[in-house]
N, CA, C, O and CB atoms as a CASP TS submission, in Angstrom:
PFRMAT TS
TARGET T0000
AUTHOR 0000-0000-0000
METHOD Language model
MODEL 1
PARENT N/A
ATOM      1  N   UNK     1       6.162   1.163 -24.542  1.00  0.00           N
ATOM      2  CA  UNK     1       4.765   1.347 -23.745  1.00  0.00           C
ATOM      3  C   UNK     1       4.833   0.757 -22.531  1.00  0.00           C
ATOM      4  O   UNK     1       5.247  -0.398 -22.441  1.00  0.00           O
ATOM      5  CB  UNK     1       3.531   0.750 -24.422  1.00  0.00           C
ATOM      6  N   UNK     2       4.467   1.415 -21.519  1.00  0.00           N
ATOM      7  CA  UNK     2       4.285   0.794 -20.186  1.00  0.00           C
ATOM      8  C   UNK     2       3.012   0.296 -19.896  1.00  0.00           C
ATOM      9  O   UNK     2       1.961   0.850 -20.218  1.00  0.00           O
ATOM     10  CB  UNK     2       4.588   1.669 -19.177  1.00  0.00           C
ATOM     11  N   UNK     3       3.125  -0.822 -19.246  1.00  0.00           N
ATOM     12  CA  UNK     3       1.813  -1.464 -18.786  1.00  0.00           C
ATOM     13  C   UNK     3       1.888  -1.587 -17.227  1.00  0.00           C
ATOM     14  O   UNK     3       2.864  -2.090 -16.671  1.00  0.00           O
ATOM     15  CB  UNK     3       1.577  -2.973 -19.489  1.00  0.00           C
ATOM     16  N   UNK     4       0.872  -1.132 -16.599  1.00  0.00           N
ATOM     17  CA  UNK     4       0.811  -1.138 -15.126  1.00  0.00           C
ATOM     18  C   UNK     4      -0.238  -2.052 -14.709  1.00  0.00           C
ATOM     19  O   UNK     4      -1.274  -2.253 -15.343  1.00  0.00           O
ATOM     20  CB  UNK     4       0.560   0.238 -14.543  1.00  0.00           C
ATOM     21  N   UNK     5       0.117  -2.643 -13.510  1.00  0.00           N
ATOM     22  CA  UNK     5      -0.843  -3.648 -12.822  1.00  0.00           C
ATOM     23  C   UNK     5      -1.212  -2.981 -11.422  1.00  0.00           C
ATOM     24  O   UNK     5      -0.430  -2.196 -10.887  1.00  0.00           O
ATOM     25  CB  UNK     5      -0.101  -5.215 -12.598  1.00  0.00           C
ATOM     26  N   UNK     6      -2.276  -3.279 -10.925  1.00  0.00           N
ATOM     27  CA  UNK     6      -2.869  -2.629  -9.629  1.00  0.00           C
ATOM     28  C   UNK     6      -3.077  -3.736  -8.701  1.00  0.00           C
ATOM     29  O   UNK     6      -3.609  -4.771  -9.101  1.00  0.00           O
ATOM     30  CB  UNK     6      -4.281  -1.824  -9.856  1.00  0.00           C
ATOM     31  N   UNK     7      -2.698  -3.596  -7.487  1.00  0.00           N
ATOM     32  CA  UNK     7      -3.115  -4.412  -6.392  1.00  0.00           C
ATOM     33  C   UNK     7      -3.613  -3.548  -5.204  1.00  0.00           C
ATOM     34  O   UNK     7      -3.180  -2.436  -4.901  1.00  0.00           O
ATOM     35  CB  UNK     7      -1.966  -5.315  -5.965  1.00  0.00           C
ATOM     36  N   UNK     8      -4.504  -4.180  -4.640  1.00  0.00           N
ATOM     37  CA  UNK     8      -5.250  -3.581  -3.336  1.00  0.00           C
ATOM     38  C   UNK     8      -4.536  -4.047  -2.213  1.00  0.00           C
ATOM     39  O   UNK     8      -4.350  -5.261  -2.132  1.00  0.00           O
ATOM     40  CB  UNK     8      -6.805  -4.019  -3.156  1.00  0.00           C
ATOM     41  N   UNK     9      -4.012  -3.150  -1.149  1.00  0.00           N
ATOM     42  CA  UNK     9      -3.366  -3.622  -0.044  1.00  0.00           C
ATOM     43  C   UNK     9      -3.909  -2.938   1.156  1.00  0.00           C
ATOM     44  O   UNK     9      -4.435  -1.839   0.975  1.00  0.00           O
ATOM     45  CB  UNK     9      -1.935  -3.459  -0.173  1.00  0.00           C
ATOM     46  N   UNK    10      -3.860  -3.395   2.270  1.00  0.00           N
ATOM     47  CA  UNK    10      -4.258  -2.779   3.514  1.00  0.00           C
ATOM     48  C   UNK    10      -3.012  -2.617   4.493  1.00  0.00           C
ATOM     49  O   UNK    10      -2.262  -3.552   4.770  1.00  0.00           O
ATOM     50  CB  UNK    10      -5.391  -3.647   4.176  1.00  0.00           C
ATOM     51  N   UNK    11      -2.870  -1.240   5.015  1.00  0.00           N
ATOM     52  CA  UNK    11      -1.713  -1.058   5.873  1.00  0.00           C
ATOM     53  C   UNK    11      -2.377  -0.630   7.344  1.00  0.00           C
ATOM     54  O   UNK    11      -3.512  -0.159   7.414  1.00  0.00           O
ATOM     55  CB  UNK    11      -0.639   0.139   5.206  1.00  0.00           C
ATOM     56  N   UNK    12      -1.696  -0.809   8.283  1.00  0.00           N
ATOM     57  CA  UNK    12      -2.078  -0.519   9.702  1.00  0.00           C
ATOM     58  C   UNK    12      -0.971   0.072  10.528  1.00  0.00           C
ATOM     59  O   UNK    12       0.206  -0.227  10.326  1.00  0.00           O
ATOM     60  CB  UNK    12      -2.545  -1.775  10.380  1.00  0.00           C
ATOM     61  N   UNK    13      -1.341   0.886  11.429  1.00  0.00           N
ATOM     62  CA  UNK    13      -0.371   1.639  12.332  1.00  0.00           C
ATOM     63  C   UNK    13      -1.097   1.889  13.629  1.00  0.00           C
ATOM     64  O   UNK    13      -2.315   2.057  13.674  1.00  0.00           O
ATOM     65  CB  UNK    13       0.133   3.048  11.685  1.00  0.00           C
ATOM     66  N   UNK    14      -0.328   1.906  14.655  1.00  0.00           N
ATOM     67  CA  UNK    14      -0.849   2.454  15.927  1.00  0.00           C
ATOM     68  C   UNK    14      -0.493   3.990  16.173  1.00  0.00           C
ATOM     69  O   UNK    14      -0.739   4.541  17.246  1.00  0.00           O
ATOM     70  CB  UNK    14      -0.277   1.596  17.095  1.00  0.00           C
ATOM     71  N   UNK    15       0.127   4.658  15.050  1.00  0.00           N
ATOM     72  CA  UNK    15       0.701   5.862  15.198  1.00  0.00           C
ATOM     73  C   UNK    15      -0.197   6.872  14.372  1.00  0.00           C
ATOM     74  O   UNK    15      -0.760   7.779  14.985  1.00  0.00           O
ATOM     75  CB  UNK    15       2.179   5.800  14.762  1.00  0.00           C
ATOM     76  N   UNK    16      -0.334   6.760  13.138  1.00  0.00           N
ATOM     77  CA  UNK    16      -1.208   7.508  12.239  1.00  0.00           C
ATOM     78  C   UNK    16      -1.517   6.883  10.884  1.00  0.00           C
ATOM     79  O   UNK    16      -0.907   5.880  10.514  1.00  0.00           O
ATOM     80  CB  UNK    16      -0.620   8.797  12.008  1.00  0.00           C
ATOM     81  N   UNK    17      -2.439   7.453  10.154  1.00  0.00           N
ATOM     82  CA  UNK    17      -2.635   7.112   8.787  1.00  0.00           C
ATOM     83  C   UNK    17      -1.431   7.182   7.847  1.00  0.00           C
ATOM     84  O   UNK    17      -1.175   6.307   7.021  1.00  0.00           O
ATOM     85  CB  UNK    17      -3.640   7.946   8.289  1.00  0.00           C
ATOM     86  N   UNK    18      -0.725   8.274   8.034  1.00  0.00           N
ATOM     87  CA  UNK    18       0.469   8.334   7.168  1.00  0.00           C
ATOM     88  C   UNK    18       1.440   7.225   7.490  1.00  0.00           C
ATOM     89  O   UNK    18       1.983   6.603   6.576  1.00  0.00           O
ATOM     90  CB  UNK    18       1.170   9.682   7.306  1.00  0.00           C
ATOM     91  N   UNK    19       1.671   6.964   8.722  1.00  0.00           N
ATOM     92  CA  UNK    19       2.503   5.913   9.078  1.00  0.00           C
ATOM     93  C   UNK    19       2.000   4.473   8.497  1.00  0.00           C
ATOM     94  O   UNK    19       2.740   3.610   8.023  1.00  0.00           O
ATOM     95  CB  UNK    19       2.592   5.919  10.599  1.00  0.00           C
ATOM     96  N   UNK    20       0.739   4.409   8.621  1.00  0.00           N
ATOM     97  CA  UNK    20       0.144   3.060   8.029  1.00  0.00           C
ATOM     98  C   UNK    20       0.447   2.958   6.463  1.00  0.00           C
ATOM     99  O   UNK    20       0.835   1.924   5.918  1.00  0.00           O
ATOM    100  CB  UNK    20      -1.554   2.996   8.266  1.00  0.00           C
ATOM    101  N   UNK    21       0.212   4.194   5.804  1.00  0.00           N
ATOM    102  CA  UNK    21       0.586   4.290   4.275  1.00  0.00           C
ATOM    103  C   UNK    21       2.109   3.792   4.109  1.00  0.00           C
ATOM    104  O   UNK    21       2.391   2.787   3.457  1.00  0.00           O
ATOM    105  CB  UNK    21       0.428   5.935   3.689  1.00  0.00           C
ATOM    106  N   UNK    22       2.995   4.539   4.718  1.00  0.00           N
ATOM    107  CA  UNK    22       4.457   4.191   4.662  1.00  0.00           C
ATOM    108  C   UNK    22       4.816   3.020   4.970  1.00  0.00           C
ATOM    109  O   UNK    22       5.594   2.456   4.201  1.00  0.00           O
ATOM    110  CB  UNK    22       5.194   4.901   5.388  1.00  0.00           C
ATOM    111  N   UNK    23       4.393   2.376   6.083  1.00  0.00           N
ATOM    112  CA  UNK    23       4.600   0.966   6.273  1.00  0.00           C
ATOM    113  C   UNK    23       4.137  -0.036   5.150  1.00  0.00           C
ATOM    114  O   UNK    23       4.855  -0.951   4.746  1.00  0.00           O
ATOM    115  CB  UNK    23       3.933   0.622   7.490  1.00  0.00           C
ATOM    116  N   UNK    24       2.911   0.215   4.700  1.00  0.00           N
ATOM    117  CA  UNK    24       2.446  -0.603   3.684  1.00  0.00           C
ATOM    118  C   UNK    24       3.209  -0.695   2.431  1.00  0.00           C
ATOM    119  O   UNK    24       3.484  -1.767   1.891  1.00  0.00           O
ATOM    120  CB  UNK    24       1.226  -0.227   3.395  1.00  0.00           C
ATOM    121  N   UNK    25       3.603   0.681   1.903  1.00  0.00           N
ATOM    122  CA  UNK    25       4.495   0.763   0.808  1.00  0.00           C
ATOM    123  C   UNK    25       5.947   0.157   1.107  1.00  0.00           C
ATOM    124  O   UNK    25       6.589  -0.348   0.186  1.00  0.00           O
ATOM    125  CB  UNK    25       4.591   2.220   0.409  1.00  0.00           C
ATOM    126  N   UNK    26       6.382   0.206   2.232  1.00  0.00           N
ATOM    127  CA  UNK    26       7.812  -0.251   2.479  1.00  0.00           C
ATOM    128  C   UNK    26       7.660  -1.806   2.431  1.00  0.00           C
ATOM    129  O   UNK    26       8.527  -2.426   1.815  1.00  0.00           O
ATOM    130  CB  UNK    26       8.469   0.313   3.982  1.00  0.00           C
ATOM    131  N   UNK    27       6.671  -2.469   3.004  1.00  0.00           N
ATOM    132  CA  UNK    27       6.547  -3.787   2.966  1.00  0.00           C
ATOM    133  C   UNK    27       6.243  -4.376   1.547  1.00  0.00           C
ATOM    134  O   UNK    27       6.758  -5.421   1.151  1.00  0.00           O
ATOM    135  CB  UNK    27       5.563  -4.122   3.903  1.00  0.00           C
ATOM    136  N   UNK    28       5.375  -3.632   0.821  1.00  0.00           N
ATOM    137  CA  UNK    28       5.094  -4.139  -0.606  1.00  0.00           C
ATOM    138  C   UNK    28       6.275  -3.968  -1.465  1.00  0.00           C
ATOM    139  O   UNK    28       6.443  -4.772  -2.381  1.00  0.00           O
ATOM    140  CB  UNK    28       3.901  -3.398  -1.273  1.00  0.00           C
ATOM    141  N   UNK    29       7.114  -3.008  -1.272  1.00  0.00           N
ATOM    142  CA  UNK    29       8.250  -2.731  -2.038  1.00  0.00           C
ATOM    143  C   UNK    29       9.371  -3.938  -1.854  1.00  0.00           C
ATOM    144  O   UNK    29      10.282  -4.072  -2.670  1.00  0.00           O
ATOM    145  CB  UNK    29       8.799  -1.299  -1.592  1.00  0.00           C
ATOM    146  N   UNK    30       9.225  -4.757  -0.765  1.00  0.00           N
ATOM    147  CA  UNK    30      10.059  -5.783  -0.572  1.00  0.00           C
ATOM    148  C   UNK    30       9.906  -7.113  -1.398  1.00  0.00           C
ATOM    149  O   UNK    30      10.775  -7.984  -1.408  1.00  0.00           O
ATOM    150  CB  UNK    30       9.973  -6.032   0.724  1.00  0.00           C
ATOM    151  N   UNK    31       8.765  -7.187  -2.064  1.00  0.00           N
ATOM    152  CA  UNK    31       8.272  -8.217  -2.818  1.00  0.00           C
ATOM    153  C   UNK    31       7.803  -7.851  -4.176  1.00  0.00           C
ATOM    154  O   UNK    31       7.621  -8.719  -5.030  1.00  0.00           O
ATOM    155  CB  UNK    31       7.269  -8.816  -2.125  1.00  0.00           C
ATOM    156  N   UNK    32       7.601  -6.585  -4.401  1.00  0.00           N
ATOM    157  CA  UNK    32       6.987  -6.086  -5.637  1.00  0.00           C
ATOM    158  C   UNK    32       7.980  -5.118  -6.296  1.00  0.00           C
ATOM    159  O   UNK    32       8.321  -4.114  -5.671  1.00  0.00           O
ATOM    160  CB  UNK    32       5.597  -5.376  -5.348  1.00  0.00           C
ATOM    161  N   UNK    33       8.462  -5.361  -7.519  1.00  0.00           N
ATOM    162  CA  UNK    33       9.430  -4.492  -8.215  1.00  0.00           C
ATOM    163  C   UNK    33       8.598  -3.382  -8.892  1.00  0.00           C
ATOM    164  O   UNK    33       7.400  -3.536  -9.131  1.00  0.00           O
ATOM    165  CB  UNK    33      10.322  -5.317  -9.291  1.00  0.00           C
ATOM    166  N   UNK    34       9.266  -2.281  -9.184  1.00  0.00           N
ATOM    167  CA  UNK    34       8.799  -1.236 -10.090  1.00  0.00           C
ATOM    168  C   UNK    34       7.501  -0.622  -9.519  1.00  0.00           C
ATOM    169  O   UNK    34       6.650  -0.249 -10.327  1.00  0.00           O
ATOM    170  CB  UNK    34       8.564  -1.815 -11.535  1.00  0.00           C
ATOM    171  N   UNK    35       7.291  -0.493  -8.261  1.00  0.00           N
ATOM    172  CA  UNK    35       6.209   0.336  -7.644  1.00  0.00           C
ATOM    173  C   UNK    35       6.255   1.687  -8.347  1.00  0.00           C
ATOM    174  O   UNK    35       7.345   2.208  -8.584  1.00  0.00           O
ATOM    175  CB  UNK    35       6.396   0.502  -6.040  1.00  0.00           C
ATOM    176  N   UNK    36       5.099   2.278  -8.693  1.00  0.00           N
ATOM    177  CA  UNK    36       5.118   3.605  -9.336  1.00  0.00           C
ATOM    178  C   UNK    36       4.171   4.413  -8.744  1.00  0.00           C
ATOM    179  O   UNK    36       4.465   5.609  -8.737  1.00  0.00           O
ATOM    180  CB  UNK    36       4.881   3.574 -10.763  1.00  0.00           C
ATOM    181  N   UNK    37       2.994   4.067  -8.185  1.00  0.00           N
ATOM    182  CA  UNK    37       1.901   4.996  -7.740  1.00  0.00           C
ATOM    183  C   UNK    37       1.146   4.347  -6.639  1.00  0.00           C
ATOM    184  O   UNK    37       1.216   3.134  -6.443  1.00  0.00           O
ATOM    185  CB  UNK    37       0.925   5.369  -8.905  1.00  0.00           C
ATOM    186  N   UNK    38       0.431   5.144  -5.926  1.00  0.00           N
ATOM    187  CA  UNK    38      -0.318   4.646  -4.772  1.00  0.00           C
ATOM    188  C   UNK    38      -1.483   5.703  -4.687  1.00  0.00           C
ATOM    189  O   UNK    38      -1.296   6.919  -4.730  1.00  0.00           O
ATOM    190  CB  UNK    38       0.622   4.539  -3.362  1.00  0.00           C
ATOM    191  N   UNK    39      -2.765   5.062  -4.557  1.00  0.00           N
ATOM    192  CA  UNK    39      -3.949   5.838  -4.458  1.00  0.00           C
ATOM    193  C   UNK    39      -4.669   5.437  -3.083  1.00  0.00           C
ATOM    194  O   UNK    39      -4.857   4.261  -2.773  1.00  0.00           O
ATOM    195  CB  UNK    39      -4.878   5.587  -5.747  1.00  0.00           C
ATOM    196  N   UNK    40      -4.989   6.339  -2.424  1.00  0.00           N
ATOM    197  CA  UNK    40      -5.664   6.015  -0.997  1.00  0.00           C
ATOM    198  C   UNK    40      -7.098   5.853  -1.269  1.00  0.00           C
ATOM    199  O   UNK    40      -7.771   6.766  -1.747  1.00  0.00           O
ATOM    200  CB  UNK    40      -5.458   7.217   0.167  1.00  0.00           C
ATOM    201  N   UNK    41      -7.596   4.636  -0.953  1.00  0.00           N
ATOM    202  CA  UNK    41      -8.962   4.300  -1.174  1.00  0.00           C
ATOM    203  C   UNK    41      -9.781   4.627  -0.057  1.00  0.00           C
ATOM    204  O   UNK    41     -10.802   5.300  -0.200  1.00  0.00           O
ATOM    205  CB  UNK    41      -9.117   2.937  -1.483  1.00  0.00           C
ATOM    206  N   UNK    42      -9.340   4.125   1.222  1.00  0.00           N
ATOM    207  CA  UNK    42     -10.220   4.379   2.247  1.00  0.00           C
ATOM    208  C   UNK    42      -9.259   4.500   3.475  1.00  0.00           C
ATOM    209  O   UNK    42      -8.168   3.929   3.460  1.00  0.00           O
ATOM    210  CB  UNK    42     -11.350   3.255   2.370  1.00  0.00           C
ATOM    211  N   UNK    43      -9.661   5.222   4.497  1.00  0.00           N
ATOM    212  CA  UNK    43      -9.042   5.437   5.773  1.00  0.00           C
ATOM    213  C   UNK    43     -10.092   5.101   6.863  1.00  0.00           C
ATOM    214  O   UNK    43     -11.212   5.611   6.880  1.00  0.00           O
ATOM    215  CB  UNK    43      -8.509   6.914   5.897  1.00  0.00           C
ATOM    216  N   UNK    44      -9.688   4.296   7.678  1.00  0.00           N
ATOM    217  CA  UNK    44     -10.508   4.039   9.010  1.00  0.00           C
ATOM    218  C   UNK    44      -9.590   3.757  10.314  1.00  0.00           C
ATOM    219  O   UNK    44      -8.364   3.664  10.251  1.00  0.00           O
ATOM    220  CB  UNK    44     -11.493   2.709   8.789  1.00  0.00           C
ATOM    221  N   UNK    45     -10.314   3.637  11.457  1.00  0.00           N
ATOM    222  CA  UNK    45      -9.602   3.532  12.601  1.00  0.00           C
ATOM    223  C   UNK    45     -10.426   2.761  13.630  1.00  0.00           C
ATOM    224  O   UNK    45     -11.655   2.813  13.596  1.00  0.00           O
ATOM    225  CB  UNK    45      -9.203   4.864  13.065  1.00  0.00           C
ATOM    226  N   UNK    46      -9.750   2.030  14.566  1.00  0.00           N
ATOM    227  CA  UNK    46     -10.216   1.431  15.565  1.00  0.00           C
ATOM    228  C   UNK    46     -10.176   2.470  16.852  1.00  0.00           C
ATOM    229  O   UNK    46      -9.254   3.249  17.095  1.00  0.00           O
ATOM    230  CB  UNK    46      -9.448   0.156  15.705  1.00  0.00           C
ATOM    231  N   UNK    47     -11.398   2.301  17.626  1.00  0.00           N
ATOM    232  CA  UNK    47     -11.428   3.294  18.720  1.00  0.00           C
ATOM    233  C   UNK    47     -11.659   2.588  19.966  1.00  0.00           C
ATOM    234  O   UNK    47     -12.585   1.780  20.028  1.00  0.00           O
ATOM    235  CB  UNK    47     -12.492   4.365  18.522  1.00  0.00           C
ATOM    236  N   UNK    48     -10.838   2.832  21.060  1.00  0.00           N
ATOM    237  CA  UNK    48     -11.093   2.481  22.369  1.00  0.00           C
ATOM    238  C   UNK    48     -11.480   3.476  23.244  1.00  0.00           C
ATOM    239  O   UNK    48     -10.638   4.335  23.506  1.00  0.00           O
ATOM    240  CB  UNK    48     -10.092   1.909  22.865  1.00  0.00           C
ATOM    241  N   UNK    49     -12.629   3.548  23.780  1.00  0.00           N
ATOM    242  CA  UNK    49     -13.149   4.580  24.566  1.00  0.00           C
ATOM    243  C   UNK    49     -13.025   5.996  23.869  1.00  0.00           C
ATOM    244  O   UNK    49     -13.894   6.205  23.022  1.00  0.00           O
ATOM    245  CB  UNK    49     -12.446   4.556  25.893  1.00  0.00           C
ATOM    246  N   UNK    50     -12.215   6.880  24.047  1.00  0.00           N
ATOM    247  CA  UNK    50     -12.223   8.146  23.301  1.00  0.00           C
ATOM    248  C   UNK    50     -10.927   8.365  22.574  1.00  0.00           C
ATOM    249  O   UNK    50     -10.560   9.459  22.146  1.00  0.00           O
ATOM    250  CB  UNK    50     -12.487   9.314  24.227  1.00  0.00           C
ATOM    251  N   UNK    51     -10.195   7.122  22.458  1.00  0.00           N
ATOM    252  CA  UNK    51      -8.920   7.216  21.670  1.00  0.00           C
ATOM    253  C   UNK    51      -8.856   6.413  20.494  1.00  0.00           C
ATOM    254  O   UNK    51      -9.411   5.316  20.446  1.00  0.00           O
ATOM    255  CB  UNK    51      -7.796   6.858  22.458  1.00  0.00           C
ATOM    256  N   UNK    52      -8.188   6.915  19.504  1.00  0.00           N
ATOM    257  CA  UNK    52      -7.898   5.984  18.291  1.00  0.00           C
ATOM    258  C   UNK    52      -6.681   5.117  18.751  1.00  0.00           C
ATOM    259  O   UNK    52      -5.619   5.591  19.154  1.00  0.00           O
ATOM    260  CB  UNK    52      -7.528   6.863  16.840  1.00  0.00           C
ATOM    261  N   UNK    53      -6.966   3.803  18.642  1.00  0.00           N
ATOM    262  CA  UNK    53      -5.900   2.790  19.006  1.00  0.00           C
ATOM    263  C   UNK    53      -5.329   2.196  17.758  1.00  0.00           C
ATOM    264  O   UNK    53      -4.244   1.633  17.902  1.00  0.00           O
ATOM    265  CB  UNK    53      -6.466   1.638  19.919  1.00  0.00           C
ATOM    266  N   UNK    54      -5.845   2.214  16.572  1.00  0.00           N
ATOM    267  CA  UNK    54      -5.308   1.658  15.496  1.00  0.00           C
ATOM    268  C   UNK    54      -5.800   2.402  14.080  1.00  0.00           C
ATOM    269  O   UNK    54      -6.990   2.678  13.929  1.00  0.00           O
ATOM    270  CB  UNK    54      -5.662   0.187  15.577  1.00  0.00           C
ATOM    271  N   UNK    55      -4.936   2.668  13.191  1.00  0.00           N
ATOM    272  CA  UNK    55      -5.317   3.276  11.926  1.00  0.00           C
ATOM    273  C   UNK    55      -5.056   2.213  10.885  1.00  0.00           C
ATOM    274  O   UNK    55      -4.091   1.449  10.904  1.00  0.00           O
ATOM    275  CB  UNK    55      -4.523   4.619  11.627  1.00  0.00           C
ATOM    276  N   UNK    56      -6.148   2.244   9.844  1.00  0.00           N
ATOM    277  CA  UNK    56      -6.091   1.342   8.659  1.00  0.00           C
ATOM    278  C   UNK    56      -6.338   2.211   7.411  1.00  0.00           C
ATOM    279  O   UNK    56      -7.140   3.143   7.351  1.00  0.00           O
ATOM    280  CB  UNK    56      -7.180   0.147   8.761  1.00  0.00           C
ATOM    281  N   UNK    57      -5.534   1.771   6.420  1.00  0.00           N
ATOM    282  CA  UNK    57      -5.715   2.474   4.990  1.00  0.00           C
ATOM    283  C   UNK    57      -5.800   1.429   4.098  1.00  0.00           C
ATOM    284  O   UNK    57      -5.059   0.459   4.252  1.00  0.00           O
ATOM    285  CB  UNK    57      -4.536   3.462   4.516  1.00  0.00           C
ATOM    286  N   UNK    58      -6.680   1.480   3.081  1.00  0.00           N
ATOM    287  CA  UNK    58      -6.802   0.639   1.926  1.00  0.00           C
ATOM    288  C   UNK    58      -6.180   1.301   0.754  1.00  0.00           C
ATOM    289  O   UNK    58      -6.618   2.391   0.386  1.00  0.00           O
ATOM    290  CB  UNK    58      -8.227   0.305   1.645  1.00  0.00           C
ATOM    291  N   UNK    59      -5.164   0.712   0.120  1.00  0.00           N
ATOM    292  CA  UNK    59      -4.473   1.422  -0.966  1.00  0.00           C
ATOM    293  C   UNK    59      -4.516   0.652  -2.248  1.00  0.00           C
ATOM    294  O   UNK    59      -4.549  -0.579  -2.241  1.00  0.00           O
ATOM    295  CB  UNK    59      -3.039   1.699  -0.597  1.00  0.00           C
ATOM    296  N   UNK    60      -4.517   1.316  -3.280  1.00  0.00           N
ATOM    297  CA  UNK    60      -4.380   0.814  -4.712  1.00  0.00           C
ATOM    298  C   UNK    60      -2.994   1.145  -5.047  1.00  0.00           C
ATOM    299  O   UNK    60      -2.673   2.326  -5.174  1.00  0.00           O
ATOM    300  CB  UNK    60      -5.426   1.480  -5.777  1.00  0.00           C
ATOM    301  N   UNK    61      -2.090   0.137  -5.212  1.00  0.00           N
ATOM    302  CA  UNK    61      -0.660   0.394  -5.532  1.00  0.00           C
ATOM    303  C   UNK    61      -0.507  -0.095  -6.923  1.00  0.00           C
ATOM    304  O   UNK    61      -0.993  -1.174  -7.266  1.00  0.00           O
ATOM    305  CB  UNK    61       0.371  -0.327  -4.530  1.00  0.00           C
ATOM    306  N   UNK    62       0.201   0.723  -7.790  1.00  0.00           N
ATOM    307  CA  UNK    62       0.522   0.271  -9.090  1.00  0.00           C
ATOM    308  C   UNK    62       2.013   0.169  -9.282  1.00  0.00           C
ATOM    309  O   UNK    62       2.900   0.855  -8.775  1.00  0.00           O
ATOM    310  CB  UNK    62      -0.075   1.162 -10.098  1.00  0.00           C
ATOM    311  N   UNK    63       2.102  -0.962 -10.231  1.00  0.00           N
ATOM    312  CA  UNK    63       3.509  -1.230 -10.552  1.00  0.00           C
ATOM    313  C   UNK    63       3.652  -1.521 -12.051  1.00  0.00           C
ATOM    314  O   UNK    63       2.708  -2.068 -12.621  1.00  0.00           O
ATOM    315  CB  UNK    63       4.052  -2.429  -9.708  1.00  0.00           C
ATOM    316  N   UNK    64       4.738  -1.204 -12.719  1.00  0.00           N
ATOM    317  CA  UNK    64       4.973  -1.365 -14.151  1.00  0.00           C
ATOM    318  C   UNK    64       5.474  -2.788 -14.307  1.00  0.00           C
ATOM    319  O   UNK    64       6.334  -3.312 -13.600  1.00  0.00           O
ATOM    320  CB  UNK    64       6.009  -0.289 -14.733  1.00  0.00           C
ATOM    321  N   UNK    65       4.810  -3.364 -15.355  1.00  0.00           N
ATOM    322  CA  UNK    65       5.371  -4.753 -15.678  1.00  0.00           C
ATOM    323  C   UNK    65       6.567  -4.642 -16.402  1.00  0.00           C
ATOM    324  O   UNK    65       6.771  -3.735 -17.209  1.00  0.00           O
ATOM    325  CB  UNK    65       4.436  -5.613 -16.474  1.00  0.00           C
ATOM    326  N   UNK    66       7.469  -5.654 -16.105  1.00  0.00           N
ATOM    327  CA  UNK    66       8.798  -5.798 -16.855  1.00  0.00           C
ATOM    328  C   UNK    66       8.454  -6.519 -18.059  1.00  0.00           C
ATOM    329  O   UNK    66       8.158  -7.708 -17.936  1.00  0.00           O
ATOM    330  CB  UNK    66       9.953  -6.572 -16.043  1.00  0.00           C
ATOM    331  N   UNK    67       8.444  -5.936 -19.309  1.00  0.00           N
ATOM    332  CA  UNK    67       8.005  -6.583 -20.638  1.00  0.00           C
ATOM    333  C   UNK    67       9.209  -7.341 -21.175  1.00  0.00           C
ATOM    334  O   UNK    67       9.097  -8.164 -22.083  1.00  0.00           O
ATOM    335  CB  UNK    67       7.490  -5.471 -21.750  1.00  0.00           C
ATOM    336  N   UNK    68      10.497  -7.006 -20.521  1.00  0.00           N
ATOM    337  CA  UNK    68      11.565  -7.647 -21.086  1.00  0.00           C
ATOM    338  C   UNK    68      12.082  -8.834 -20.303  1.00  0.00           C
ATOM    339  O   UNK    68      13.052  -9.482 -20.698  1.00  0.00           O
ATOM    340  CB  UNK    68      12.576  -6.713 -21.285  1.00  0.00           C
ATOM    341  N   UNK    69      11.466  -9.095 -19.256  1.00  0.00           N
ATOM    342  CA  UNK    69      11.805 -10.243 -18.327  1.00  0.00           C
ATOM    343  C   UNK    69      11.718 -11.560 -18.925  1.00  0.00           C
ATOM    344  O   UNK    69      10.727 -11.897 -19.573  1.00  0.00           O
ATOM    345  CB  UNK    69      10.930 -10.254 -17.157  1.00  0.00           C
ATOM    346  N   UNK    70      12.735 -12.332 -18.731  1.00  0.00           N
ATOM    347  CA  UNK    70      12.878 -13.570 -19.521  1.00  0.00           C
ATOM    348  C   UNK    70      12.038 -14.651 -18.667  1.00  0.00           C
ATOM    349  O   UNK    70      12.048 -14.674 -17.436  1.00  0.00           O
ATOM    350  CB  UNK    70      14.527 -14.003 -19.735  1.00  0.00           C
ATOM    351  N   UNK    71      11.280 -15.580 -19.514  1.00  0.00           N
ATOM    352  CA  UNK    71      10.539 -16.555 -18.791  1.00  0.00           C
ATOM    353  C   UNK    71      11.504 -17.746 -18.373  1.00  0.00           C
ATOM    354  O   UNK    71      12.519 -18.032 -19.009  1.00  0.00           O
ATOM    355  CB  UNK    71       9.330 -17.052 -19.668  1.00  0.00           C
ATOM    356  N   UNK    72      11.090 -18.377 -17.282  1.00  0.00           N
ATOM    357  CA  UNK    72      11.873 -19.648 -17.049  1.00  0.00           C
ATOM    358  C   UNK    72      11.489 -20.900 -17.689  1.00  0.00           C
ATOM    359  O   UNK    72      12.142 -21.923 -17.485  1.00  0.00           O
ATOM    360  CB  UNK    72      11.883 -19.933 -15.716  1.00  0.00           C
TER
END
């Protein structure tokens, strides 16, 4: 049986929402093992004049718990 845990994270980018998602997942994978799913909760952006200057995404990332992990 797989048990999953969910974390809410926020990514940002000056390029696009997709880039913000990719960067957030890349960074999360450096410290969280067994990432398995991502759900986009919200997208928003900062505007300066008539241009978007920064993209933000709130993500619900899931990872599978390692039930066989030994305790220290």
